[in-house]
N, C-alpha and C positions, 0 to 999 in steps of 0.2 A: 085655851089653844086657838091658834089660828086656823082660819076656815080652810076646807081641804078642796083643792082645784076641781071645777068642775070634770075636766078631763081625767082626772084622777080617779074620779068616783065612776065615769064610764066603762074606764079600763078594768077597775078592779073585779068585776063579775067575771069578764073574759078570762083573766088571768087565773081566777079561781078555779074557772071551768075547766081550764087545761091541766093544772096541778091536780084537779081531782079526777080525770079523766083516768080510764083504766090504762095499764101498762101498755096493753096490745095496740090499743087506740094511738097512745103515743108514738109507740115505735113506727106504725101505719104512717104517721104524720111525716116522722123524721126520714122515712123512707121515699118520699115521694121525689121523681126526678127533677135535678136542680138544672138552671138553663145553662147550656156549656158555649163556650165561645166557639164562632163559627170556625171550621177546619180548612186549611187551605186547599185548594183544588190541586189536584195531582197535574203536574205538565213534565213533558207533553199528555194529553188525553185523547190525542189523536195524532196522526202522520204528520211528519214535519215536510216542507217544500224546501229544497236548496235552490233556489234560481242561480243559474251560472250565463252571463250574458256574452257568452262565446260558443262557438260549435263545440260540440263532441270533438274530443282529443286534442285541444287546446290545454295548457299549462292550467289556467284556472279550473277546466273542467276536470282534468286528473286530479288536482290538489282538491277541489270539492267533493269528487266521489270517493275518496279517501276517507273525507272528513264524514261525509253520509253514511257509508257503510259502518263506521266506529259509532256514530252517534245510534244507527239504529240497533247497534248492539247493546249499547250501556243504557239507552233511555227507553226500551220497552217499546219503542213504537218505531215503524221504518220511517227512513228519510227519503224521499224521494228527489233525484236531480231534475230538474227542467232545464234546458237549454232556452235562453229567449236572445240571441244575438241579434245585432243590428245598432247601427249610429256610433261605432266605437265603444259599444258596452254600455251606452247611456239608457238604451231600452230596457234592459234588462235591470239594469240598477235603479231606474225609475219604478220598475214593478215592486222592486223591494221596498222602496219607499213608500208605494202607495198600499202596500199588504195591511189587513185590518184585522186579520184571522188568528193572530197571537201565536202564529206556528209557521212563518215563512221567515226565512233567513236567506243570505246569499253570499256568494263569492265573486268580487270584483277586483279591478285593477287602478293603478293610479292613476289613469285618464279619468273615468269617470267620479273617480273619491277624492281629487285635488285638482285637476287642472280644467277640467270642462267647465266649470261657471264662469272663468277667464276667456274660454273660447266660444261659449255658445251664452248669448245674452237672455235666449228666451229657453233655457234648460228648465224643463219641468220639474225639478226637484232641486233641494238645496242639501248638500252633503253632510253640512252642519247642522241644520235644522232638521232635517226630515230623516236622517239614518242614524243608528245606534251603532257606533263602532264595537267590535268584538274581540279582535285579534289580527294583528299583522300574521302573515304565514310563511311565505317564502320571497325571497329576492334573488333575482338574476343579473349578472353584470352583463354590459353590452360591450361588443365590439366594436372598433374603428376598422374597417376592412376596406381595402382598393383591388381593383383590378391589377393583374400582373403587369398589365401594361402601362400603368401609373409610373413615372419615374420618380419614385419615392419610396426609400428604404426605411425611413421612420418617420415619426411623427413631427419634428422640425424641418425634413426637408418637403414633408407634406404642406406644412402651414406656408414654407417661403415659397412653395410652386403656387398656391392658392393667390396668396399676396402678390405674387409676380404679375399673375394672369387671371383677374378677377373675371368671373362669370366663364371660364373656358372649361372647368371641370363642372361635373354634375354628382349629384348624389341622391338616392332613394330614399323612401320611408313608406310607413303604410298610412299616412295622412297628416296634413299640416296639424300640429300641435302633438301630434304622438310624440312617444317618448325619445324614439331614435330622432326625429326632426329637430325637437328641443334641444337634446343632447349636443347635436352638430351644430346647431346655431350658437350655443353656449360656447363650446371647443372654440368654433371660429373667432367669436369676440374677445374670449381670453386669449387666442392666439395672435391677436393684433389684425383681423381681417374683417372689412366690412361685412358682417354678419348675414345680412338678408342678400348681398350683392355678391360675395364671393364666389358663391358657387349656384348653379341651375339646381332648384328643388323638383324633382319628378315625385309626386304622390302616386301610390299603389293601392290596389284592394286586396291587402294581406302580403305576407313575408314571401310566398313561395313565387309569384310573378316578379317581384323586386329582385329575388335572388337571382332567377333565371337571368334576368336582363343584364345583373351585374356580372354574371361569370360568361356571360357573351360579349360583355364589354360595350354594351349600350348606354350603361350609366357606370361613373367612375369610381364612386364610394358609396359606403352606408355606415351608419352606425345602428345595430341591432342586436337584440338578445344572442348571446354566445350560440344557446342550444339552436338557434336558427341557421347557424352557417358553419358551426364545427365540422360537419363531414366534407364541406367544400374546402375549409382551410385543410383540412387533413390531405385531400386530395391536390393540392397546390393550386385550386382554381381560383383563390383569393389569397391575398397577403393582410395579414393583420399588423396594424401599426401601434395599436395600444387597445387597453382595456379600462373600462371605465370603473371597475372596483377599488375598493381601498387597499387591496394586495391582490398579487398575482393568483390567477383561478386555476386548480390543479388540471383542469381540461386542457387548458394551453399555458402550461408554466413559462414558455418561451417569450410569452406577450409582456411588455412593460405596462406598468399602469400609467394614468396620465401624468400621475406626480412624477414617475420616475421619466418620464418623458418630456417632462419640462412643463408642465401645467397643472400645478398645485390647486387643491381646493374643488375640483371639478367632478370628483367621484360620483357618482348617479346609477340609480339600479332601477330596473323593472321590478314591480312587487305586486303581489296579490294580498287581500284581506278579505277577513270575514265579517260580515256586516247584518244588522236586523234593522227593521223599522223604529223611528224613534218611538219612545214610550214603553218599551219592553223592559220588564223589570229589572232592577240591576243584578239580583240575585241569579236570573236566568242568564245573563249575559255572562256573567261570572263563571258558570259551569258550562256555558258552550265554549268559552275559552279555554277552560282547563281539558275539557275533552277535544278540542281542536289541538293543544298540546302533545296530549296522548296520541291522539290518532297520525300526527306527524312524526312522531319520536319513535313508530315502529320500523325496525330495522331495514324492512323490504320498502317500504313507502320512503324513507330516508334516501335509501341508496338509488331508487328511481329518479328522484326529484335531483339527487346531485351530480347523478350521471348525465342527466340532463342540461346540467349549468345553474341549476337553482340552489340556494342555502335555505334551510328551514330557520326562521327568525322569530316563532310564534311569541305572541306576547299577551298582557291582559289587555282589556278595553281601554286603558287610559293610553297605553303604548301606541295603540292605533290612532287613536284621536289625536296624541301630540304628534305623531307622523303624518297623518293627514295634514294638519295644519302646517307644520315645516314645510311638506312639497308643494301646499298651495300657495305658501309665501315665495319660495323660491321661484319656482316655474310661473306662476302668475305673474311675479314681478318682472319675468324676461319676456312673458308674453305682452304684457303692457308696453315695456319698454322697445320693443321691435315692432308694434302693431301687428302681432301675429294673428291670422283670421281662419277658422275652419275653412273648409270647402263648403260650397252650398249643399 
């Protein structure tokens, strides 16, 4: 008979002892608690903070508050809106990028999320590296409007006037590199005018003073979000020559699109997106995106946004990531070609 291995000899008494143990002892041994896999921490486990990089009453603020209210109802924790305006939205967007508490999100706009890197070499955050896209939220068409004294009844006449007298007409915006500024330069370039020399650019700190100067005739034209000028349009204080949307908008159905007016491929929108700091788990991003869609689908919220000239376009995280990349390529390219710089 072959020799029995020493390990088997040592194990035999233990096995025998176990087999001979009283049934109660065996049951007690089997009843010992077994190690369990770690349970995922519930999230959120404290209040959420939603940073809006613009003042109360702005479209990003209104959109953010609708989402915050909904999140507070469905996630079991309050969601507190914090307004952090300044630097065209860059300050508040940077605050989202720098947050490390795992409970901070934000609503920002096209500038800080797409064109800021091309305009600000020292930007303290990188939208691609430091932010996690959650959802595209809303978009709003812009209107090209002129003072009634401008002798142009349509876009073709306006462009002909600009080409015939470079530098004579002026246009306002809320700053170099803003959506309205870039849309006007893009339109002028597509219309055969020397974009940066065709018209005098007058930057303002916000829409209200710019619109006041427009209706007073101190500037001749603007491209701005439709919601910012619809009352003046209806009152006859300005004339609309084109809308930057892909189709006519219900708030001003008489205004032709750029394509209908002879400039195809130039459609553009102001838009808002829901963002989080880079590194937030994909599951949380997906849930936030789904809840943002539900929040904006509420009939009253949708009605208020549409009345103001905005269209709900809520997406998943990949949809916003793709949109940010496309916008950065389009407008960043224009900024580079024309040498546009932000004001110091």
